[in-house]
CHARMM internal coordinates of N, CA and C (Angstrom, degrees):
IC EDIT
DIST 1 N 1 CA 1.4447
DIST 1 CA 1 C 1.5426
ANGL 1 N 1 CA 1 C 110.54
DIST 1 C 2 N 1.3482
ANGL 1 CA 1 C 2 N 116.24
DIHE 1 N 1 CA 1 C 2 N -43.27
DIST 2 N 2 CA 1.4666
ANGL 1 C 2 N 2 CA 120.02
DIHE 1 CA 1 C 2 N 2 CA -179.74
DIST 2 CA 2 C 1.5227
ANGL 2 N 2 CA 2 C 110.99
DIHE 1 C 2 N 2 CA 2 C -59.65
DIST 2 C 3 N 1.3278
ANGL 2 CA 2 C 3 N 116.35
DIHE 2 N 2 CA 2 C 3 N -47.41
DIST 3 N 3 CA 1.4719
ANGL 2 C 3 N 3 CA 120.27
DIHE 2 CA 2 C 3 N 3 CA -176.95
DIST 3 CA 3 C 1.5263
ANGL 3 N 3 CA 3 C 110.38
DIHE 2 C 3 N 3 CA 3 C -64.48
DIST 3 C 4 N 1.3219
ANGL 3 CA 3 C 4 N 117.40
DIHE 3 N 3 CA 3 C 4 N -39.79
DIST 4 N 4 CA 1.4561
ANGL 3 C 4 N 4 CA 120.35
DIHE 3 CA 3 C 4 N 4 CA 179.90
DIST 4 CA 4 C 1.5352
ANGL 4 N 4 CA 4 C 110.58
DIHE 3 C 4 N 4 CA 4 C -65.62
DIST 4 C 5 N 1.3162
ANGL 4 CA 4 C 5 N 117.89
DIHE 4 N 4 CA 4 C 5 N -42.31
DIST 5 N 5 CA 1.4605
ANGL 4 C 5 N 5 CA 122.01
DIHE 4 CA 4 C 5 N 5 CA 177.35
DIST 5 CA 5 C 1.5253
ANGL 5 N 5 CA 5 C 110.56
DIHE 4 C 5 N 5 CA 5 C -63.53
DIST 5 C 6 N 1.3375
ANGL 5 CA 5 C 6 N 116.02
DIHE 5 N 5 CA 5 C 6 N -40.94
DIST 6 N 6 CA 1.4645
ANGL 5 C 6 N 6 CA 121.77
DIHE 5 CA 5 C 6 N 6 CA 178.23
DIST 6 CA 6 C 1.5321
ANGL 6 N 6 CA 6 C 110.20
DIHE 5 C 6 N 6 CA 6 C -61.73
DIST 6 C 7 N 1.3379
ANGL 6 CA 6 C 7 N 116.53
DIHE 6 N 6 CA 6 C 7 N -46.46
DIST 7 N 7 CA 1.4624
ANGL 6 C 7 N 7 CA 122.14
DIHE 6 CA 6 C 7 N 7 CA 179.97
DIST 7 CA 7 C 1.5257
ANGL 7 N 7 CA 7 C 110.91
DIHE 6 C 7 N 7 CA 7 C -61.01
DIST 7 C 8 N 1.3222
ANGL 7 CA 7 C 8 N 117.09
DIHE 7 N 7 CA 7 C 8 N -43.47
DIST 8 N 8 CA 1.4565
ANGL 7 C 8 N 8 CA 120.96
DIHE 7 CA 7 C 8 N 8 CA 179.42
DIST 8 CA 8 C 1.5344
ANGL 8 N 8 CA 8 C 111.58
DIHE 7 C 8 N 8 CA 8 C -61.96
DIST 8 C 9 N 1.3153
ANGL 8 CA 8 C 9 N 116.44
DIHE 8 N 8 CA 8 C 9 N -39.69
DIST 9 N 9 CA 1.4631
ANGL 8 C 9 N 9 CA 120.60
DIHE 8 CA 8 C 9 N 9 CA 178.18
DIST 9 CA 9 C 1.5222
ANGL 9 N 9 CA 9 C 110.69
DIHE 8 C 9 N 9 CA 9 C -63.48
DIST 9 C 10 N 1.3310
ANGL 9 CA 9 C 10 N 116.16
DIHE 9 N 9 CA 9 C 10 N -44.84
DIST 10 N 10 CA 1.4729
ANGL 9 C 10 N 10 CA 120.87
DIHE 9 CA 9 C 10 N 10 CA 178.85
DIST 10 CA 10 C 1.5283
ANGL 10 N 10 CA 10 C 110.14
DIHE 9 C 10 N 10 CA 10 C -61.78
DIST 10 C 11 N 1.3132
ANGL 10 CA 10 C 11 N 117.43
DIHE 10 N 10 CA 10 C 11 N -43.82
DIST 11 N 11 CA 1.4612
ANGL 10 C 11 N 11 CA 120.62
DIHE 10 CA 10 C 11 N 11 CA 179.72
DIST 11 CA 11 C 1.5253
ANGL 11 N 11 CA 11 C 111.62
DIHE 10 C 11 N 11 CA 11 C -63.41
DIST 11 C 12 N 1.3227
ANGL 11 CA 11 C 12 N 116.84
DIHE 11 N 11 CA 11 C 12 N -40.28
DIST 12 N 12 CA 1.4646
ANGL 11 C 12 N 12 CA 121.62
DIHE 11 CA 11 C 12 N 12 CA 179.73
DIST 12 CA 12 C 1.5374
ANGL 12 N 12 CA 12 C 110.30
DIHE 11 C 12 N 12 CA 12 C -64.38
DIST 12 C 13 N 1.3229
ANGL 12 CA 12 C 13 N 116.53
DIHE 12 N 12 CA 12 C 13 N -48.95
DIST 13 N 13 CA 1.4643
ANGL 12 C 13 N 13 CA 121.01
DIHE 12 CA 12 C 13 N 13 CA 179.28
DIST 13 CA 13 C 1.5315
ANGL 13 N 13 CA 13 C 110.02
DIHE 12 C 13 N 13 CA 13 C -66.32
DIST 13 C 14 N 1.3315
ANGL 13 CA 13 C 14 N 116.36
DIHE 13 N 13 CA 13 C 14 N -39.03
DIST 14 N 14 CA 1.4562
ANGL 13 C 14 N 14 CA 120.72
DIHE 13 CA 13 C 14 N 14 CA 179.68
DIST 14 CA 14 C 1.5122
ANGL 14 N 14 CA 14 C 112.99
DIHE 13 C 14 N 14 CA 14 C -63.68
DIST 14 C 15 N 1.3264
ANGL 14 CA 14 C 15 N 116.58
DIHE 14 N 14 CA 14 C 15 N -40.37
DIST 15 N 15 CA 1.4676
ANGL 14 C 15 N 15 CA 120.07
DIHE 14 CA 14 C 15 N 15 CA 179.06
DIST 15 CA 15 C 1.5283
ANGL 15 N 15 CA 15 C 111.39
DIHE 14 C 15 N 15 CA 15 C -62.11
DIST 15 C 16 N 1.3120
ANGL 15 CA 15 C 16 N 116.40
DIHE 15 N 15 CA 15 C 16 N -35.80
DIST 16 N 16 CA 1.4594
ANGL 15 C 16 N 16 CA 120.51
DIHE 15 CA 15 C 16 N 16 CA -178.99
DIST 16 CA 16 C 1.5242
ANGL 16 N 16 CA 16 C 113.02
DIHE 15 C 16 N 16 CA 16 C -80.47
DIST 16 C 17 N 1.3318
ANGL 16 CA 16 C 17 N 117.61
DIHE 16 N 16 CA 16 C 17 N -20.79
DIST 17 N 17 CA 1.4672
ANGL 16 C 17 N 17 CA 121.02
DIHE 16 CA 16 C 17 N 17 CA -171.81
DIST 17 CA 17 C 1.5237
ANGL 17 N 17 CA 17 C 113.90
DIHE 16 C 17 N 17 CA 17 C -124.89
DIST 17 C 18 N 1.3216
ANGL 17 CA 17 C 18 N 117.23
DIHE 17 N 17 CA 17 C 18 N 18.04
DIST 18 N 18 CA 1.4608
ANGL 17 C 18 N 18 CA 120.54
DIHE 17 CA 17 C 18 N 18 CA 178.39
DIST 18 CA 18 C 1.5255
ANGL 18 N 18 CA 18 C 108.47
DIHE 17 C 18 N 18 CA 18 C -68.72
DIST 18 C 19 N 1.3226
ANGL 18 CA 18 C 19 N 118.35
DIHE 18 N 18 CA 18 C 19 N 140.29
DIST 19 N 19 CA 1.4755
ANGL 18 C 19 N 19 CA 120.32
DIHE 18 CA 18 C 19 N 19 CA -177.12
DIST 19 CA 19 C 1.5310
ANGL 19 N 19 CA 19 C 111.78
DIHE 18 C 19 N 19 CA 19 C -58.68
DIST 19 C 20 N 1.3029
ANGL 19 CA 19 C 20 N 116.20
DIHE 19 N 19 CA 19 C 20 N 128.24
DIST 20 N 20 CA 1.4638
ANGL 19 C 20 N 20 CA 121.63
DIHE 19 CA 19 C 20 N 20 CA -178.81
DIST 20 CA 20 C 1.5280
ANGL 20 N 20 CA 20 C 111.63
DIHE 19 C 20 N 20 CA 20 C -58.03
DIST 20 C 21 N 1.3242
ANGL 20 CA 20 C 21 N 116.92
DIHE 20 N 20 CA 20 C 21 N -37.90
DIST 21 N 21 CA 1.4715
ANGL 20 C 21 N 21 CA 120.16
DIHE 20 CA 20 C 21 N 21 CA -177.60
DIST 21 CA 21 C 1.5289
ANGL 21 N 21 CA 21 C 112.72
DIHE 20 C 21 N 21 CA 21 C -69.75
DIST 21 C 22 N 1.3299
ANGL 21 CA 21 C 22 N 117.40
DIHE 21 N 21 CA 21 C 22 N -14.80
DIST 22 N 22 CA 1.4692
ANGL 21 C 22 N 22 CA 121.07
DIHE 21 CA 21 C 22 N 22 CA 178.32
DIST 22 CA 22 C 1.5230
ANGL 22 N 22 CA 22 C 112.14
DIHE 21 C 22 N 22 CA 22 C -104.25
DIST 22 C 23 N 1.3135
ANGL 22 CA 22 C 23 N 117.46
DIHE 22 N 22 CA 22 C 23 N -18.35
DIST 23 N 23 CA 1.4647
ANGL 22 C 23 N 23 CA 122.50
DIHE 22 CA 22 C 23 N 23 CA -174.45
DIST 23 CA 23 C 1.5276
ANGL 23 N 23 CA 23 C 110.86
DIHE 22 C 23 N 23 CA 23 C -59.85
DIST 23 C 24 N 1.3333
ANGL 23 CA 23 C 24 N 115.61
DIHE 23 N 23 CA 23 C 24 N 119.62
DIST 24 N 24 CA 1.4569
ANGL 23 C 24 N 24 CA 121.45
DIHE 23 CA 23 C 24 N 24 CA 177.74
DIST 24 CA 24 C 1.5166
ANGL 24 N 24 CA 24 C 114.59
DIHE 23 C 24 N 24 CA 24 C 76.09
DIST 24 C 25 N 1.3358
ANGL 24 CA 24 C 25 N 117.49
DIHE 24 N 24 CA 24 C 25 N 2.36
DIST 25 N 25 CA 1.4629
ANGL 24 C 25 N 25 CA 120.67
DIHE 24 CA 24 C 25 N 25 CA -176.37
DIST 25 CA 25 C 1.5166
ANGL 25 N 25 CA 25 C 112.91
DIHE 24 C 25 N 25 CA 25 C -120.31
DIST 25 C 26 N 1.3257
ANGL 25 CA 25 C 26 N 116.92
DIHE 25 N 25 CA 25 C 26 N -32.40
DIST 26 N 26 CA 1.4614
ANGL 25 C 26 N 26 CA 121.64
DIHE 25 CA 25 C 26 N 26 CA -175.66
DIST 26 CA 26 C 1.5236
ANGL 26 N 26 CA 26 C 108.64
DIHE 25 C 26 N 26 CA 26 C -121.84
DIST 26 C 27 N 1.3167
ANGL 26 CA 26 C 27 N 115.22
DIHE 26 N 26 CA 26 C 27 N 127.31
DIST 27 N 27 CA 1.4622
ANGL 26 C 27 N 27 CA 120.98
DIHE 26 CA 26 C 27 N 27 CA 176.80
DIST 27 CA 27 C 1.5182
ANGL 27 N 27 CA 27 C 108.54
DIHE 26 C 27 N 27 CA 27 C -127.88
DIST 27 C 28 N 1.2955
ANGL 27 CA 27 C 28 N 116.69
DIHE 27 N 27 CA 27 C 28 N 133.25
DIST 28 N 28 CA 1.4601
ANGL 27 C 28 N 28 CA 121.71
DIHE 27 CA 27 C 28 N 28 CA 178.67
DIST 28 CA 28 C 1.5217
ANGL 28 N 28 CA 28 C 107.48
DIHE 27 C 28 N 28 CA 28 C -167.01
DIST 28 C 29 N 1.2974
ANGL 28 CA 28 C 29 N 116.43
DIHE 28 N 28 CA 28 C 29 N 177.66
DIST 29 N 29 CA 1.4633
ANGL 28 C 29 N 29 CA 119.53
DIHE 28 CA 28 C 29 N 29 CA 177.41
DIST 29 CA 29 C 1.5181
ANGL 29 N 29 CA 29 C 109.07
DIHE 28 C 29 N 29 CA 29 C -133.38
DIST 29 C 30 N 1.3246
ANGL 29 CA 29 C 30 N 113.99
DIHE 29 N 29 CA 29 C 30 N 160.40
DIST 30 N 30 CA 1.4560
ANGL 29 C 30 N 30 CA 121.23
DIHE 29 CA 29 C 30 N 30 CA 177.24
DIST 30 CA 30 C 1.5112
ANGL 30 N 30 CA 30 C 107.06
DIHE 29 C 30 N 30 CA 30 C -152.80
DIST 30 C 31 N 1.3131
ANGL 30 CA 30 C 31 N 115.87
DIHE 30 N 30 CA 30 C 31 N 171.07
DIST 31 N 31 CA 1.4578
ANGL 30 C 31 N 31 CA 120.48
DIHE 30 CA 30 C 31 N 31 CA 177.44
DIST 31 CA 31 C 1.5121
ANGL 31 N 31 CA 31 C 108.85
DIHE 30 C 31 N 31 CA 31 C -138.97
DIST 31 C 32 N 1.3311
ANGL 31 CA 31 C 32 N 115.24
DIHE 31 N 31 CA 31 C 32 N 130.00
DIST 32 N 32 CA 1.4572
ANGL 31 C 32 N 32 CA 122.55
DIHE 31 CA 31 C 32 N 32 CA 179.71
DIST 32 CA 32 C 1.5176
ANGL 32 N 32 CA 32 C 110.33
DIHE 31 C 32 N 32 CA 32 C -117.57
DIST 32 C 33 N 1.3160
ANGL 32 CA 32 C 33 N 115.53
DIHE 32 N 32 CA 32 C 33 N 150.20
DIST 33 N 33 CA 1.4681
ANGL 32 C 33 N 33 CA 121.76
DIHE 32 CA 32 C 33 N 33 CA 166.84
DIST 33 CA 33 C 1.5203
ANGL 33 N 33 CA 33 C 105.76
DIHE 32 C 33 N 33 CA 33 C -113.54
DIST 33 C 34 N 1.3263
ANGL 33 CA 33 C 34 N 115.43
DIHE 33 N 33 CA 33 C 34 N 126.71
DIST 34 N 34 CA 1.4646
ANGL 33 C 34 N 34 CA 121.18
DIHE 33 CA 33 C 34 N 34 CA -177.19
DIST 34 CA 34 C 1.5226
ANGL 34 N 34 CA 34 C 108.23
DIHE 33 C 34 N 34 CA 34 C -118.31
DIST 34 C 35 N 1.3147
ANGL 34 CA 34 C 35 N 115.92
DIHE 34 N 34 CA 34 C 35 N 127.34
DIST 35 N 35 CA 1.4667
ANGL 34 C 35 N 35 CA 121.57
DIHE 34 CA 34 C 35 N 35 CA 176.25
DIST 35 CA 35 C 1.5217
ANGL 35 N 35 CA 35 C 107.28
DIHE 34 C 35 N 35 CA 35 C -102.48
DIST 35 C 36 N 1.3383
ANGL 35 CA 35 C 36 N 114.92
DIHE 35 N 35 CA 35 C 36 N 128.08
DIST 36 N 36 CA 1.4588
ANGL 35 C 36 N 36 CA 121.02
DIHE 35 CA 35 C 36 N 36 CA -175.92
DIST 36 CA 36 C 1.5232
ANGL 36 N 36 CA 36 C 109.70
DIHE 35 C 36 N 36 CA 36 C -116.19
DIST 36 C 37 N 1.3201
ANGL 36 CA 36 C 37 N 116.21
DIHE 36 N 36 CA 36 C 37 N 130.71
DIST 37 N 37 CA 1.4602
ANGL 36 C 37 N 37 CA 121.96
DIHE 36 CA 36 C 37 N 37 CA 176.40
DIST 37 CA 37 C 1.5305
ANGL 37 N 37 CA 37 C 110.48
DIHE 36 C 37 N 37 CA 37 C -71.50
DIST 37 C 38 N 1.3177
ANGL 37 CA 37 C 38 N 116.26
DIHE 37 N 37 CA 37 C 38 N 163.88
DIST 38 N 38 CA 1.4675
ANGL 37 C 38 N 38 CA 121.67
DIHE 37 CA 37 C 38 N 38 CA 179.76
DIST 38 CA 38 C 1.5268
ANGL 38 N 38 CA 38 C 112.11
DIHE 37 C 38 N 38 CA 38 C -59.36
DIST 38 C 39 N 1.3313
ANGL 38 CA 38 C 39 N 117.66
DIHE 38 N 38 CA 38 C 39 N -28.14
DIST 39 N 39 CA 1.4674
ANGL 38 C 39 N 39 CA 120.51
DIHE 38 CA 38 C 39 N 39 CA -179.99
DIST 39 CA 39 C 1.5309
ANGL 39 N 39 CA 39 C 112.81
DIHE 38 C 39 N 39 CA 39 C -85.30
DIST 39 C 40 N 1.3384
ANGL 39 CA 39 C 40 N 117.83
DIHE 39 N 39 CA 39 C 40 N 2.76
DIST 40 N 40 CA 1.4569
ANGL 39 C 40 N 40 CA 122.44
DIHE 39 CA 39 C 40 N 40 CA 177.77
DIST 40 CA 40 C 1.5145
ANGL 40 N 40 CA 40 C 114.47
DIHE 39 C 40 N 40 CA 40 C 92.36
DIST 40 C 41 N 1.3252
ANGL 40 CA 40 C 41 N 117.55
DIHE 40 N 40 CA 40 C 41 N -5.33
DIST 41 N 41 CA 1.4631
ANGL 40 C 41 N 41 CA 120.56
DIHE 40 CA 40 C 41 N 41 CA 177.54
DIST 41 CA 41 C 1.5311
ANGL 41 N 41 CA 41 C 109.56
DIHE 40 C 41 N 41 CA 41 C -78.21
DIST 41 C 42 N 1.3034
ANGL 41 CA 41 C 42 N 115.57
DIHE 41 N 41 CA 41 C 42 N 162.12
DIST 42 N 42 CA 1.4671
ANGL 41 C 42 N 42 CA 121.10
DIHE 41 CA 41 C 42 N 42 CA -178.78
DIST 42 CA 42 C 1.5186
ANGL 42 N 42 CA 42 C 109.56
DIHE 41 C 42 N 42 CA 42 C -87.39
DIST 42 C 43 N 1.3282
ANGL 42 CA 42 C 43 N 115.67
DIHE 42 N 42 CA 42 C 43 N 124.94
DIST 43 N 43 CA 1.4624
ANGL 42 C 43 N 43 CA 121.23
DIHE 42 CA 42 C 43 N 43 CA 176.80
DIST 43 CA 43 C 1.5288
ANGL 43 N 43 CA 43 C 110.20
DIHE 42 C 43 N 43 CA 43 C -88.73
DIST 43 C 44 N 1.3230
ANGL 43 CA 43 C 44 N 117.00
DIHE 43 N 43 CA 43 C 44 N -30.05
DIST 44 N 44 CA 1.4516
ANGL 43 C 44 N 44 CA 119.15
DIHE 43 CA 43 C 44 N 44 CA -179.24
DIST 44 CA 44 C 1.5157
ANGL 44 N 44 CA 44 C 112.13
DIHE 43 C 44 N 44 CA 44 C -174.09
DIST 44 C 45 N 1.3289
ANGL 44 CA 44 C 45 N 115.02
DIHE 44 N 44 CA 44 C 45 N 154.43
DIST 45 N 45 CA 1.4586
ANGL 44 C 45 N 45 CA 123.12
DIHE 44 CA 44 C 45 N 45 CA 175.73
DIST 45 CA 45 C 1.5182
ANGL 45 N 45 CA 45 C 106.81
DIHE 44 C 45 N 45 CA 45 C -132.23
DIST 45 C 46 N 1.3184
ANGL 45 CA 45 C 46 N 116.07
DIHE 45 N 45 CA 45 C 46 N 126.71
DIST 46 N 46 CA 1.4663
ANGL 45 C 46 N 46 CA 121.14
DIHE 45 CA 45 C 46 N 46 CA 177.71
DIST 46 CA 46 C 1.5261
ANGL 46 N 46 CA 46 C 109.16
DIHE 45 C 46 N 46 CA 46 C -126.87
DIST 46 C 47 N 1.3099
ANGL 46 CA 46 C 47 N 115.89
DIHE 46 N 46 CA 46 C 47 N 139.96
DIST 47 N 47 CA 1.4569
ANGL 46 C 47 N 47 CA 120.95
DIHE 46 CA 46 C 47 N 47 CA 175.80
DIST 47 CA 47 C 1.5251
ANGL 47 N 47 CA 47 C 108.77
DIHE 46 C 47 N 47 CA 47 C -86.12
DIST 47 C 48 N 1.3215
ANGL 47 CA 47 C 48 N 116.31
DIHE 47 N 47 CA 47 C 48 N 118.35
DIST 48 N 48 CA 1.4617
ANGL 47 C 48 N 48 CA 121.02
DIHE 47 CA 47 C 48 N 48 CA 173.06
DIST 48 CA 48 C 1.5283
ANGL 48 N 48 CA 48 C 109.32
DIHE 47 C 48 N 48 CA 48 C -83.32
DIST 48 C 49 N 1.3265
ANGL 48 CA 48 C 49 N 115.38
DIHE 48 N 48 CA 48 C 49 N -35.27
DIST 49 N 49 CA 1.4690
ANGL 48 C 49 N 49 CA 121.91
DIHE 48 CA 48 C 49 N 49 CA 176.16
DIST 49 CA 49 C 1.5193
ANGL 49 N 49 CA 49 C 107.16
DIHE 48 C 49 N 49 CA 49 C -147.96
DIST 49 C 50 N 1.3124
ANGL 49 CA 49 C 50 N 116.37
DIHE 49 N 49 CA 49 C 50 N 118.81
DIST 50 N 50 CA 1.4684
ANGL 49 C 50 N 50 CA 121.78
DIHE 49 CA 49 C 50 N 50 CA -179.56
DIST 50 CA 50 C 1.5249
ANGL 50 N 50 CA 50 C 110.48
DIHE 49 C 50 N 50 CA 50 C -83.83
DIST 50 C 51 N 1.3196
ANGL 50 CA 50 C 51 N 114.35
DIHE 50 N 50 CA 50 C 51 N 155.15
DIST 51 N 51 CA 1.4580
ANGL 50 C 51 N 51 CA 121.77
DIHE 50 CA 50 C 51 N 51 CA 170.01
DIST 51 CA 51 C 1.5260
ANGL 51 N 51 CA 51 C 108.06
DIHE 50 C 51 N 51 CA 51 C -73.10
DIST 51 C 52 N 1.3002
ANGL 51 CA 51 C 52 N 116.32
DIHE 51 N 51 CA 51 C 52 N 161.22
DIST 52 N 52 CA 1.4643
ANGL 51 C 52 N 52 CA 120.72
DIHE 51 CA 51 C 52 N 52 CA 173.69
DIST 52 CA 52 C 1.5293
ANGL 52 N 52 CA 52 C 111.52
DIHE 51 C 52 N 52 CA 52 C -77.51
DIST 52 C 53 N 1.3366
ANGL 52 CA 52 C 53 N 116.06
DIHE 52 N 52 CA 52 C 53 N -6.45
DIST 53 N 53 CA 1.4629
ANGL 52 C 53 N 53 CA 121.47
DIHE 52 CA 52 C 53 N 53 CA -176.58
DIST 53 CA 53 C 1.5331
ANGL 53 N 53 CA 53 C 109.92
DIHE 52 C 53 N 53 CA 53 C -115.74
DIST 53 C 54 N 1.3203
ANGL 53 CA 53 C 54 N 117.47
DIHE 53 N 53 CA 53 C 54 N 113.83
DIST 54 N 54 CA 1.4627
ANGL 53 C 54 N 54 CA 120.51
DIHE 53 CA 53 C 54 N 54 CA 179.53
DIST 54 CA 54 C 1.5320
ANGL 54 N 54 CA 54 C 113.60
DIHE 53 C 54 N 54 CA 54 C -54.29
DIST 54 C 55 N 1.3233
ANGL 54 CA 54 C 55 N 117.56
DIHE 54 N 54 CA 54 C 55 N -34.21
DIST 55 N 55 CA 1.4648
ANGL 54 C 55 N 55 CA 120.25
DIHE 54 CA 54 C 55 N 55 CA 179.97
DIST 55 CA 55 C 1.5295
ANGL 55 N 55 CA 55 C 110.94
DIHE 54 C 55 N 55 CA 55 C -63.05
DIST 55 C 56 N 1.3124
ANGL 55 CA 55 C 56 N 117.30
DIHE 55 N 55 CA 55 C 56 N -34.95
DIST 56 N 56 CA 1.4692
ANGL 55 C 56 N 56 CA 122.07
DIHE 55 CA 55 C 56 N 56 CA 178.92
DIST 56 CA 56 C 1.5335
ANGL 56 N 56 CA 56 C 109.91
DIHE 55 C 56 N 56 CA 56 C -71.24
DIST 56 C 57 N 1.3182
ANGL 56 CA 56 C 57 N 117.05
DIHE 56 N 56 CA 56 C 57 N -42.70
DIST 57 N 57 CA 1.4702
ANGL 56 C 57 N 57 CA 120.84
DIHE 56 CA 56 C 57 N 57 CA 178.11
DIST 57 CA 57 C 1.5294
ANGL 57 N 57 CA 57 C 110.84
DIHE 56 C 57 N 57 CA 57 C -60.22
DIST 57 C 58 N 1.3209
ANGL 57 CA 57 C 58 N 116.15
DIHE 57 N 57 CA 57 C 58 N -46.62
DIST 58 N 58 CA 1.4622
ANGL 57 C 58 N 58 CA 120.27
DIHE 57 CA 57 C 58 N 58 CA -179.32
DIST 58 CA 58 C 1.5280
ANGL 58 N 58 CA 58 C 110.94
DIHE 57 C 58 N 58 CA 58 C -64.61
DIST 58 C 59 N 1.3220
ANGL 58 CA 58 C 59 N 116.39
DIHE 58 N 58 CA 58 C 59 N -40.67
DIST 59 N 59 CA 1.4656
ANGL 58 C 59 N 59 CA 120.25
DIHE 58 CA 58 C 59 N 59 CA 179.76
DIST 59 CA 59 C 1.5253
ANGL 59 N 59 CA 59 C 110.88
DIHE 58 C 59 N 59 CA 59 C -64.94
DIST 59 C 60 N 1.3128
ANGL 59 CA 59 C 60 N 117.80
DIHE 59 N 59 CA 59 C 60 N -41.44
DIST 60 N 60 CA 1.4619
ANGL 59 C 60 N 60 CA 120.97
DIHE 59 CA 59 C 60 N 60 CA -179.71
DIST 60 CA 60 C 1.5195
ANGL 60 N 60 CA 60 C 111.06
DIHE 59 C 60 N 60 CA 60 C -60.90
DIST 60 C 61 N 1.3104
ANGL 60 CA 60 C 61 N 116.64
DIHE 60 N 60 CA 60 C 61 N -46.37
DIST 61 N 61 CA 1.4670
ANGL 60 C 61 N 61 CA 119.95
DIHE 60 CA 60 C 61 N 61 CA 179.58
DIST 61 CA 61 C 1.5313
ANGL 61 N 61 CA 61 C 111.04
DIHE 60 C 61 N 61 CA 61 C -64.88
DIST 61 C 62 N 1.3227
ANGL 61 CA 61 C 62 N 117.05
DIHE 61 N 61 CA 61 C 62 N -42.63
DIST 62 N 62 CA 1.4608
ANGL 61 C 62 N 62 CA 121.61
DIHE 61 CA 61 C 62 N 62 CA 179.54
DIST 62 CA 62 C 1.5343
ANGL 62 N 62 CA 62 C 110.91
DIHE 61 C 62 N 62 CA 62 C -63.16
DIST 62 C 63 N 1.3207
ANGL 62 CA 62 C 63 N 117.05
DIHE 62 N 62 CA 62 C 63 N -41.49
DIST 63 N 63 CA 1.4625
ANGL 62 C 63 N 63 CA 121.38
DIHE 62 CA 62 C 63 N 63 CA -178.92
DIST 63 CA 63 C 1.5205
ANGL 63 N 63 CA 63 C 111.09
DIHE 62 C 63 N 63 CA 63 C -66.18
DIST 63 C 64 N 1.3274
ANGL 63 CA 63 C 64 N 117.28
DIHE 63 N 63 CA 63 C 64 N -41.98
DIST 64 N 64 CA 1.4705
ANGL 63 C 64 N 64 CA 120.20
DIHE 63 CA 63 C 64 N 64 CA 178.04
DIST 64 CA 64 C 1.5222
ANGL 64 N 64 CA 64 C 109.83
DIHE 63 C 64 N 64 CA 64 C -61.16
DIST 64 C 65 N 1.3199
ANGL 64 CA 64 C 65 N 117.08
DIHE 64 N 64 CA 64 C 65 N -41.83
DIST 65 N 65 CA 1.4742
ANGL 64 C 65 N 65 CA 120.35
DIHE 64 CA 64 C 65 N 65 CA 179.32
DIST 65 CA 65 C 1.5277
ANGL 65 N 65 CA 65 C 111.00
DIHE 64 C 65 N 65 CA 65 C -67.89
DIST 65 C 66 N 1.3170
ANGL 65 CA 65 C 66 N 117.97
DIHE 65 N 65 CA 65 C 66 N -40.20
DIST 66 N 66 CA 1.4603
ANGL 65 C 66 N 66 CA 121.84
DIHE 65 CA 65 C 66 N 66 CA -179.21
DIST 66 CA 66 C 1.5287
ANGL 66 N 66 CA 66 C 111.96
DIHE 65 C 66 N 66 CA 66 C -65.20
DIST 66 C 67 N 1.3193
ANGL 66 CA 66 C 67 N 117.05
DIHE 66 N 66 CA 66 C 67 N -32.52
DIST 67 N 67 CA 1.4655
ANGL 66 C 67 N 67 CA 121.57
DIHE 66 CA 66 C 67 N 67 CA -174.79
DIST 67 CA 67 C 1.5309
ANGL 67 N 67 CA 67 C 112.66
DIHE 66 C 67 N 67 CA 67 C -76.02
DIST 67 C 68 N 1.3291
ANGL 67 CA 67 C 68 N 117.48
DIHE 67 N 67 CA 67 C 68 N -15.24
DIST 68 N 68 CA 1.4561
ANGL 67 C 68 N 68 CA 120.22
DIHE 67 CA 67 C 68 N 68 CA 179.59
DIST 68 CA 68 C 1.5164
ANGL 68 N 68 CA 68 C 112.00
DIHE 67 C 68 N 68 CA 68 C -71.78
DIST 68 C 69 N 1.2827
ANGL 68 CA 68 C 69 N 120.45
DIHE 68 N 68 CA 68 C 69 N 168.62
DIST 69 N 69 CA 1.4678
ANGL 68 C 69 N 69 CA 124.52
DIHE 68 CA 68 C 69 N 69 CA -1.23
DIST 69 CA 69 C 1.5306
ANGL 69 N 69 CA 69 C 110.85
DIHE 68 C 69 N 69 CA 69 C -76.16
DIST 69 C 70 N 1.2973
ANGL 69 CA 69 C 70 N 114.33
DIHE 69 N 69 CA 69 C 70 N 160.57
DIST 70 N 70 CA 1.4568
ANGL 69 C 70 N 70 CA 122.47
DIHE 69 CA 69 C 70 N 70 CA -177.89
DIST 70 CA 70 C 1.5157
ANGL 70 N 70 CA 70 C 111.43
DIHE 69 C 70 N 70 CA 70 C -105.31
DIST 70 C 71 N 1.3102
ANGL 70 CA 70 C 71 N 115.32
DIHE 70 N 70 CA 70 C 71 N 161.61
DIST 71 N 71 CA 1.4735
ANGL 70 C 71 N 71 CA 121.48
DIHE 70 CA 70 C 71 N 71 CA 178.94
DIST 71 CA 71 C 1.5203
ANGL 71 N 71 CA 71 C 109.98
DIHE 70 C 71 N 71 CA 71 C -65.95
END
COOR INIT
IC SEED 1 N 1 CA 1 C
IC BUILD
């Protein structure tokens, strides 16, 4: 339940803050591992698999940071 709620929050924030220059033009996937402190702050973000597009990688990291703090 926690992971699903976390994912939904990221998707909601991501939809509102996706880079305009990539919206509808660039599609790719990536995978991140996010470590969260007990207070909900982010302890670390690591790319397990990067996108082929640097703009997507930067946006993903920025969106995860913007969506904090977490439960």
